Gaussian input, Z-matrix of N, CA and C with variables (Angstrom, degrees):
# hf/3-21g

backbone

0 1
 N
 C     1     B1
 C     2     B2     1     A1
 N     3     B3     2     A2     1     D1
 C     4     B4     3     A3     2     D2
 C     5     B5     4     A4     3     D3
 N     6     B6     5     A5     4     D4
 C     7     B7     6     A6     5     D5
 C     8     B8     7     A7     6     D6
 N     9     B9     8     A8     7     D7
 C    10    B10     9     A9     8     D8
 C    11    B11    10    A10     9     D9
 N    12    B12    11    A11    10    D10
 C    13    B13    12    A12    11    D11
 C    14    B14    13    A13    12    D12
 N    15    B15    14    A14    13    D13
 C    16    B16    15    A15    14    D14
 C    17    B17    16    A16    15    D15
 N    18    B18    17    A17    16    D16
 C    19    B19    18    A18    17    D17
 C    20    B20    19    A19    18    D18
 N    21    B21    20    A20    19    D19
 C    22    B22    21    A21    20    D20
 C    23    B23    22    A22    21    D21
 N    24    B24    23    A23    22    D22
 C    25    B25    24    A24    23    D23
 C    26    B26    25    A25    24    D24
 N    27    B27    26    A26    25    D25
 C    28    B28    27    A27    26    D26
 C    29    B29    28    A28    27    D27
 N    30    B30    29    A29    28    D28
 C    31    B31    30    A30    29    D29
 C    32    B32    31    A31    30    D30
 N    33    B33    32    A32    31    D31
 C    34    B34    33    A33    32    D32
 C    35    B35    34    A34    33    D33
 N    36    B36    35    A35    34    D34
 C    37    B37    36    A36    35    D35
 C    38    B38    37    A37    36    D36
 N    39    B39    38    A38    37    D37
 C    40    B40    39    A39    38    D38
 C    41    B41    40    A40    39    D39
 N    42    B42    41    A41    40    D40
 C    43    B43    42    A42    41    D41
 C    44    B44    43    A43    42    D42
 N    45    B45    44    A44    43    D43
 C    46    B46    45    A45    44    D44
 C    47    B47    46    A46    45    D45
 N    48    B48    47    A47    46    D46
 C    49    B49    48    A48    47    D47
 C    50    B50    49    A49    48    D48
 N    51    B51    50    A50    49    D49
 C    52    B52    51    A51    50    D50
 C    53    B53    52    A52    51    D51
 N    54    B54    53    A53    52    D52
 C    55    B55    54    A54    53    D53
 C    56    B56    55    A55    54    D54
 N    57    B57    56    A56    55    D55
 C    58    B58    57    A57    56    D56
 C    59    B59    58    A58    57    D57
 N    60    B60    59    A59    58    D58
 C    61    B61    60    A60    59    D59
 C    62    B62    61    A61    60    D60
 N    63    B63    62    A62    61    D61
 C    64    B64    63    A63    62    D62
 C    65    B65    64    A64    63    D63
 N    66    B66    65    A65    64    D64
 C    67    B67    66    A66    65    D65
 C    68    B68    67    A67    66    D66
 N    69    B69    68    A68    67    D67
 C    70    B70    69    A69    68    D68
 C    71    B71    70    A70    69    D69
 N    72    B72    71    A71    70    D70
 C    73    B73    72    A72    71    D71
 C    74    B74    73    A73    72    D72
 N    75    B75    74    A74    73    D73
 C    76    B76    75    A75    74    D74
 C    77    B77    76    A76    75    D75
 N    78    B78    77    A77    76    D76
 C    79    B79    78    A78    77    D77
 C    80    B80    79    A79    78    D78
 N    81    B81    80    A80    79    D79
 C    82    B82    81    A81    80    D80
 C    83    B83    82    A82    81    D81
 N    84    B84    83    A83    82    D82
 C    85    B85    84    A84    83    D83
 C    86    B86    85    A85    84    D84
 N    87    B87    86    A86    85    D85
 C    88    B88    87    A87    86    D86
 C    89    B89    88    A88    87    D87
 N    90    B90    89    A89    88    D88
 C    91    B91    90    A90    89    D89
 C    92    B92    91    A91    90    D90
 N    93    B93    92    A92    91    D91
 C    94    B94    93    A93    92    D92
 C    95    B95    94    A94    93    D93
 N    96    B96    95    A95    94    D94
 C    97    B97    96    A96    95    D95
 C    98    B98    97    A97    96    D96
 N    99    B99    98    A98    97    D97
 C   100   B100    99    A99    98    D98
 C   101   B101   100   A100    99    D99
 N   102   B102   101   A101   100   D100
 C   103   B103   102   A102   101   D101
 C   104   B104   103   A103   102   D102
 N   105   B105   104   A104   103   D103
 C   106   B106   105   A105   104   D104
 C   107   B107   106   A106   105   D105
 N   108   B108   107   A107   106   D106
 C   109   B109   108   A108   107   D107
 C   110   B110   109   A109   108   D108
 N   111   B111   110   A110   109   D109
 C   112   B112   111   A111   110   D110
 C   113   B113   112   A112   111   D111
 N   114   B114   113   A113   112   D112
 C   115   B115   114   A114   113   D113
 C   116   B116   115   A115   114   D114
 N   117   B117   116   A116   115   D115
 C   118   B118   117   A117   116   D116
 C   119   B119   118   A118   117   D117
 N   120   B120   119   A119   118   D118
 C   121   B121   120   A120   119   D119
 C   122   B122   121   A121   120   D120
 N   123   B123   122   A122   121   D121
 C   124   B124   123   A123   122   D122
 C   125   B125   124   A124   123   D123
 N   126   B126   125   A125   124   D124
 C   127   B127   126   A126   125   D125
 C   128   B128   127   A127   126   D126
 N   129   B129   128   A128   127   D127
 C   130   B130   129   A129   128   D128
 C   131   B131   130   A130   129   D129
 N   132   B132   131   A131   130   D130
 C   133   B133   132   A132   131   D131
 C   134   B134   133   A133   132   D132
 N   135   B135   134   A134   133   D133
 C   136   B136   135   A135   134   D134
 C   137   B137   136   A136   135   D135
 N   138   B138   137   A137   136   D136
 C   139   B139   138   A138   137   D137
 C   140   B140   139   A139   138   D138
 N   141   B141   140   A140   139   D139
 C   142   B142   141   A141   140   D140
 C   143   B143   142   A142   141   D141
 N   144   B144   143   A143   142   D142
 C   145   B145   144   A144   143   D143
 C   146   B146   145   A145   144   D144
 N   147   B147   146   A146   145   D145
 C   148   B148   147   A147   146   D146
 C   149   B149   148   A148   147   D147
 N   150   B150   149   A149   148   D148
 C   151   B151   150   A150   149   D149
 C   152   B152   151   A151   150   D150
 N   153   B153   152   A152   151   D151
 C   154   B154   153   A153   152   D152
 C   155   B155   154   A154   153   D153
 N   156   B156   155   A155   154   D154
 C   157   B157   156   A156   155   D155
 C   158   B158   157   A157   156   D156
 N   159   B159   158   A158   157   D157
 C   160   B160   159   A159   158   D158
 C   161   B161   160   A160   159   D159
 N   162   B162   161   A161   160   D160
 C   163   B163   162   A162   161   D161
 C   164   B164   163   A163   162   D162
 N   165   B165   164   A164   163   D163
 C   166   B166   165   A165   164   D164
 C   167   B167   166   A166   165   D165
 N   168   B168   167   A167   166   D166
 C   169   B169   168   A168   167   D167
 C   170   B170   169   A169   168   D168
 N   171   B171   170   A170   169   D169
 C   172   B172   171   A171   170   D170
 C   173   B173   172   A172   171   D171
 N   174   B174   173   A173   172   D172
 C   175   B175   174   A174   173   D173
 C   176   B176   175   A175   174   D174
 N   177   B177   176   A176   175   D175
 C   178   B178   177   A177   176   D176
 C   179   B179   178   A178   177   D177
 N   180   B180   179   A179   178   D178
 C   181   B181   180   A180   179   D179
 C   182   B182   181   A181   180   D180
 N   183   B183   182   A182   181   D181
 C   184   B184   183   A183   182   D182
 C   185   B185   184   A184   183   D183
 N   186   B186   185   A185   184   D184
 C   187   B187   186   A186   185   D185
 C   188   B188   187   A187   186   D186
 N   189   B189   188   A188   187   D187
 C   190   B190   189   A189   188   D188
 C   191   B191   190   A190   189   D189
 N   192   B192   191   A191   190   D190
 C   193   B193   192   A192   191   D191
 C   194   B194   193   A193   192   D192
 N   195   B195   194   A194   193   D193
 C   196   B196   195   A195   194   D194
 C   197   B197   196   A196   195   D195
 N   198   B198   197   A197   196   D196
 C   199   B199   198   A198   197   D197
 C   200   B200   199   A199   198   D198
 N   201   B201   200   A200   199   D199
 C   202   B202   201   A201   200   D200
 C   203   B203   202   A202   201   D201
 N   204   B204   203   A203   202   D202
 C   205   B205   204   A204   203   D203
 C   206   B206   205   A205   204   D204
 N   207   B207   206   A206   205   D205
 C   208   B208   207   A207   206   D206
 C   209   B209   208   A208   207   D207
 N   210   B210   209   A209   208   D208
 C   211   B211   210   A210   209   D209
 C   212   B212   211   A211   210   D210
 N   213   B213   212   A212   211   D211
 C   214   B214   213   A213   212   D212
 C   215   B215   214   A214   213   D213
 N   216   B216   215   A215   214   D214
 C   217   B217   216   A216   215   D215
 C   218   B218   217   A217   216   D216
 N   219   B219   218   A218   217   D217
 C   220   B220   219   A219   218   D218
 C   221   B221   220   A220   219   D219
 N   222   B222   221   A221   220   D220
 C   223   B223   222   A222   221   D221
 C   224   B224   223   A223   222   D222
 N   225   B225   224   A224   223   D223
 C   226   B226   225   A225   224   D224
 C   227   B227   226   A226   225   D225
 N   228   B228   227   A227   226   D226
 C   229   B229   228   A228   227   D227
 C   230   B230   229   A229   228   D228
 N   231   B231   230   A230   229   D229
 C   232   B232   231   A231   230   D230
 C   233   B233   232   A232   231   D231

   B1=1.4635
   B2=1.5217
   B3=1.2839
   B4=1.4541
   B5=1.5303
   B6=1.2875
   B7=1.4898
   B8=1.5274
   B9=1.2839
   B10=1.4587
   B11=1.5013
   B12=1.3199
   B13=1.4501
   B14=1.5164
   B15=1.3433
   B16=1.4160
   B17=1.5613
   B18=1.3133
   B19=1.4599
   B20=1.5067
   B21=1.3292
   B22=1.4578
   B23=1.4929
   B24=1.3296
   B25=1.4449
   B26=1.5169
   B27=1.3364
   B28=1.4823
   B29=1.5269
   B30=1.3585
   B31=1.4773
   B32=1.5412
   B33=1.3324
   B34=1.4925
   B35=1.5181
   B36=1.3580
   B37=1.4842
   B38=1.5542
   B39=1.3382
   B40=1.4328
   B41=1.4976
   B42=1.3363
   B43=1.4427
   B44=1.5186
   B45=1.3192
   B46=1.4140
   B47=1.5095
   B48=1.3356
   B49=1.4400
   B50=1.5079
   B51=1.3107
   B52=1.4730
   B53=1.5482
   B54=1.3313
   B55=1.4832
   B56=1.5112
   B57=1.3315
   B58=1.4417
   B59=1.5203
   B60=1.3043
   B61=1.4825
   B62=1.5139
   B63=1.3426
   B64=1.5069
   B65=1.5053
   B66=1.2952
   B67=1.4669
   B68=1.5163
   B69=1.3087
   B70=1.4568
   B71=1.5256
   B72=1.3276
   B73=1.5301
   B74=1.5176
   B75=1.3305
   B76=1.4637
   B77=1.5302
   B78=1.3045
   B79=1.4922
   B80=1.4932
   B81=1.3602
   B82=1.4769
   B83=1.5297
   B84=1.2918
   B85=1.4697
   B86=1.5734
   B87=1.3291
   B88=1.4690
   B89=1.5250
   B90=1.3195
   B91=1.4521
   B92=1.5376
   B93=1.3191
   B94=1.4597
   B95=1.4966
   B96=1.3312
   B97=1.4372
   B98=1.5174
   B99=1.3223
   B100=1.4480
   B101=1.5223
   B102=1.3130
   B103=1.4814
   B104=1.5335
   B105=1.3277
   B106=1.4595
   B107=1.4867
   B108=1.3571
   B109=1.4779
   B110=1.5048
   B111=1.2982
   B112=1.4985
   B113=1.5428
   B114=1.2560
   B115=1.4601
   B116=1.5087
   B117=1.3109
   B118=1.4692
   B119=1.5261
   B120=1.2982
   B121=1.4785
   B122=1.5020
   B123=1.3020
   B124=1.4683
   B125=1.5387
   B126=1.3544
   B127=1.4666
   B128=1.5178
   B129=1.3174
   B130=1.4860
   B131=1.5379
   B132=1.3016
   B133=1.4555
   B134=1.5337
   B135=1.2937
   B136=1.4495
   B137=1.5140
   B138=1.3188
   B139=1.4769
   B140=1.5172
   B141=1.3203
   B142=1.4562
   B143=1.5123
   B144=1.3447
   B145=1.4859
   B146=1.5413
   B147=1.3185
   B148=1.4802
   B149=1.4877
   B150=1.3264
   B151=1.4304
   B152=1.5354
   B153=1.2967
   B154=1.4700
   B155=1.5681
   B156=1.3407
   B157=1.4740
   B158=1.5128
   B159=1.3251
   B160=1.4983
   B161=1.5033
   B162=1.3090
   B163=1.4865
   B164=1.5184
   B165=1.3271
   B166=1.4701
   B167=1.5061
   B168=1.3114
   B169=1.4877
   B170=1.5168
   B171=1.3153
   B172=1.4872
   B173=1.5453
   B174=1.3753
   B175=1.4613
   B176=1.5294
   B177=1.3452
   B178=1.4593
   B179=1.4947
   B180=1.3231
   B181=1.4546
   B182=1.5454
   B183=1.3486
   B184=1.4612
   B185=1.5275
   B186=1.3445
   B187=1.4764
   B188=1.5258
   B189=1.3302
   B190=1.4871
   B191=1.5013
   B192=1.3189
   B193=1.4486
   B194=1.5054
   B195=1.3438
   B196=1.4543
   B197=1.5120
   B198=1.3290
   B199=1.4459
   B200=1.5255
   B201=1.2973
   B202=1.4737
   B203=1.5055
   B204=1.3113
   B205=1.4779
   B206=1.5136
   B207=1.3922
   B208=1.4255
   B209=1.5029
   B210=1.3214
   B211=1.4790
   B212=1.5247
   B213=1.3498
   B214=1.4985
   B215=1.5265
   B216=1.3563
   B217=1.4634
   B218=1.5372
   B219=1.3223
   B220=1.4809
   B221=1.5186
   B222=1.3142
   B223=1.4982
   B224=1.5327
   B225=1.3173
   B226=1.4959
   B227=1.5074
   B228=1.3487
   B229=1.4768
   B230=1.5446
   B231=1.2751
   B232=1.4979
   B233=1.4653
   A1=108.32
   A2=118.95
   A3=121.43
   A4=113.39
   A5=113.74
   A6=120.58
   A7=107.11
   A8=117.04
   A9=122.11
   A10=110.97
   A11=118.14
   A12=122.98
   A13=107.48
   A14=116.51
   A15=121.26
   A16=110.02
   A17=117.15
   A18=124.64
   A19=106.89
   A20=115.16
   A21=122.25
   A22=109.65
   A23=117.56
   A24=121.97
   A25=110.82
   A26=118.18
   A27=120.52
   A28=111.05
   A29=117.80
   A30=118.42
   A31=112.47
   A32=116.71
   A33=121.88
   A34=114.15
   A35=116.04
   A36=121.39
   A37=107.18
   A38=116.77
   A39=123.11
   A40=107.02
   A41=118.88
   A42=123.38
   A43=112.07
   A44=118.53
   A45=126.42
   A46=110.98
   A47=117.41
   A48=121.89
   A49=109.54
   A50=116.55
   A51=122.94
   A52=105.72
   A53=116.72
   A54=121.44
   A55=110.47
   A56=113.75
   A57=120.31
   A58=108.80
   A59=117.52
   A60=120.81
   A61=113.72
   A62=115.86
   A63=119.43
   A64=113.49
   A65=119.15
   A66=123.61
   A67=110.78
   A68=117.02
   A69=121.60
   A70=106.71
   A71=115.10
   A72=120.01
   A73=109.20
   A74=112.26
   A75=120.33
   A76=108.38
   A77=116.04
   A78=121.23
   A79=109.22
   A80=116.50
   A81=118.60
   A82=113.87
   A83=118.45
   A84=121.00
   A85=109.30
   A86=117.99
   A87=117.99
   A88=113.64
   A89=117.93
   A90=121.44
   A91=114.80
   A92=117.33
   A93=121.12
   A94=111.51
   A95=117.73
   A96=122.64
   A97=111.51
   A98=117.84
   A99=123.79
   A100=107.46
   A101=117.62
   A102=121.91
   A103=109.95
   A104=113.48
   A105=119.99
   A106=107.78
   A107=115.66
   A108=121.77
   A109=108.86
   A110=116.87
   A111=123.93
   A112=111.29
   A113=116.32
   A114=121.36
   A115=107.80
   A116=117.24
   A117=122.47
   A118=111.43
   A119=113.52
   A120=119.76
   A121=108.49
   A122=116.18
   A123=122.94
   A124=106.75
   A125=116.29
   A126=119.88
   A127=109.51
   A128=115.60
   A129=118.33
   A130=110.72
   A131=117.20
   A132=121.09
   A133=112.30
   A134=119.67
   A135=122.65
   A136=115.04
   A137=117.90
   A138=123.55
   A139=111.54
   A140=119.96
   A141=121.87
   A142=113.64
   A143=121.74
   A144=120.83
   A145=112.33
   A146=116.16
   A147=122.06
   A148=110.01
   A149=119.13
   A150=122.55
   A151=111.99
   A152=116.00
   A153=119.52
   A154=110.92
   A155=113.94
   A156=116.06
   A157=112.63
   A158=114.53
   A159=118.93
   A160=112.06
   A161=117.93
   A162=121.62
   A163=109.77
   A164=118.12
   A165=118.43
   A166=111.68
   A167=118.63
   A168=121.67
   A169=109.42
   A170=117.37
   A171=120.37
   A172=111.18
   A173=114.87
   A174=118.17
   A175=110.49
   A176=117.02
   A177=121.39
   A178=111.41
   A179=117.73
   A180=123.02
   A181=112.14
   A182=115.01
   A183=120.22
   A184=113.65
   A185=114.90
   A186=118.35
   A187=114.05
   A188=118.03
   A189=118.72
   A190=110.13
   A191=117.25
   A192=122.36
   A193=110.72
   A194=117.87
   A195=122.21
   A196=114.19
   A197=119.00
   A198=121.59
   A199=113.18
   A200=118.30
   A201=124.03
   A202=110.95
   A203=117.06
   A204=123.08
   A205=109.23
   A206=114.29
   A207=117.81
   A208=111.98
   A209=118.73
   A210=122.97
   A211=110.09
   A212=115.27
   A213=118.51
   A214=111.02
   A215=117.17
   A216=120.64
   A217=110.59
   A218=117.12
   A219=120.92
   A220=111.86
   A221=117.36
   A222=119.66
   A223=111.51
   A224=116.79
   A225=120.06
   A226=110.18
   A227=114.39
   A228=118.89
   A229=108.56
   A230=116.43
   A231=121.80
   A232=109.86
   D1=137.11
   D2=177.33
   D3=-80.71
   D4=160.82
   D5=175.18
   D6=-95.09
   D7=127.23
   D8=177.30
   D9=-114.19
   D10=147.26
   D11=174.56
   D12=-98.28
   D13=141.07
   D14=-178.92
   D15=-132.19
   D16=156.72
   D17=174.05
   D18=-125.60
   D19=120.01
   D20=178.31
   D21=-77.85
   D22=123.03
   D23=-179.03
   D24=-75.95
   D25=-21.19
   D26=-176.31
   D27=-80.31
   D28=-42.42
   D29=-173.31
   D30=-121.00
   D31=1.50
   D32=177.80
   D33=68.87
   D34=21.13
   D35=-179.72
   D36=-83.68
   D37=144.56
   D38=175.14
   D39=-115.81
   D40=128.82
   D41=-174.90
   D42=-146.74
   D43=163.01
   D44=176.23
   D45=-112.61
   D46=141.80
   D47=-178.73
   D48=-139.35
   D49=137.41
   D50=176.94
   D51=-92.31
   D52=98.13
   D53=-176.74
   D54=-147.28
   D55=164.57
   D56=169.69
   D57=-71.01
   D58=153.52
   D59=-176.90
   D60=-63.00
   D61=-24.16
   D62=-179.15
   D63=-88.95
   D64=-4.60
   D65=-177.34
   D66=-74.63
   D67=138.16
   D68=174.16
   D69=-87.30
   D70=123.34
   D71=-175.39
   D72=-95.97
   D73=155.53
   D74=177.20
   D75=-119.84
   D76=133.13
   D77=178.95
   D78=-60.94
   D79=129.17
   D80=177.01
   D81=-70.06
   D82=-17.32
   D83=-175.92
   D84=-91.29
   D85=-47.14
   D86=-174.02
   D87=-116.14
   D88=-13.06
   D89=179.13
   D90=86.47
   D91=1.24
   D92=-179.92
   D93=-70.12
   D94=150.56
   D95=174.44
   D96=-104.75
   D97=8.38
   D98=-178.73
   D99=-90.22
   D100=83.63
   D101=-178.06
   D102=-133.62
   D103=155.35
   D104=176.50
   D105=-117.10
   D106=140.80
   D107=178.29
   D108=-79.08
   D109=132.21
   D110=-179.20
   D111=-94.49
   D112=159.91
   D113=172.44
   D114=-81.38
   D115=120.42
   D116=-177.57
   D117=-79.19
   D118=152.69
   D119=174.57
   D120=-79.27
   D121=152.45
   D122=176.92
   D123=-88.63
   D124=137.63
   D125=-177.93
   D126=-76.79
   D127=137.67
   D128=173.21
   D129=-63.68
   D130=148.93
   D131=-171.39
   D132=-56.87
   D133=-41.72
   D134=-179.14
   D135=-68.11
   D136=-18.31
   D137=-174.64
   D138=-96.33
   D139=-7.41
   D140=-173.53
   D141=-58.38
   D142=-49.02
   D143=177.75
   D144=-58.62
   D145=-42.18
   D146=178.54
   D147=-62.33
   D148=-44.87
   D149=179.99
   D150=-68.11
   D151=-37.34
   D152=177.70
   D153=-61.64
   D154=-42.69
   D155=177.12
   D156=-62.18
   D157=-41.62
   D158=179.26
   D159=-64.33
   D160=-42.62
   D161=-178.27
   D162=-70.58
   D163=-38.61
   D164=177.49
   D165=-68.45
   D166=-34.26
   D167=175.05
   D168=-64.94
   D169=-42.47
   D170=176.70
   D171=-59.17
   D172=-44.67
   D173=-179.44
   D174=-63.94
   D175=-42.10
   D176=178.55
   D177=-61.85
   D178=-43.20
   D179=177.93
   D180=-60.03
   D181=-31.72
   D182=176.99
   D183=-84.43
   D184=-0.39
   D185=177.17
   D186=95.45
   D187=0.95
   D188=179.59
   D189=-98.38
   D190=103.77
   D191=177.53
   D192=-120.93
   D193=21.30
   D194=-176.25
   D195=-63.25
   D196=-25.83
   D197=-178.05
   D198=-96.47
   D199=7.55
   D200=-178.20
   D201=-88.28
   D202=145.60
   D203=175.35
   D204=-73.71
   D205=168.18
   D206=177.31
   D207=-63.69
   D208=-34.44
   D209=176.78
   D210=-63.03
   D211=-43.59
   D212=178.94
   D213=-64.96
   D214=-41.05
   D215=179.47
   D216=-58.03
   D217=-34.68
   D218=-177.54
   D219=-67.74
   D220=-19.26
   D221=-178.73
   D222=-83.42
   D223=-11.32
   D224=-178.98
   D225=-87.82
   D226=142.29
   D227=177.57
   D228=-78.13
   D229=137.20
   D230=179.97
   D231=-83.02

């Protein structure tokens, strides 16, 4: 699933969410579903591994570890 950036029209919050494009998102700050998807910036070539680690950590924090290897799963606390 891709990470999309959104702008909440209700509270002016900008946030990123790892969702399918058809999913209705909820603002983490105010709970509103009135959001617009933003055009994301492209990562510079040298920053891709760093960004991948950050995004995978965000996914893991949200409970999604389905794309992690067995070795990576072992590094998470149960």
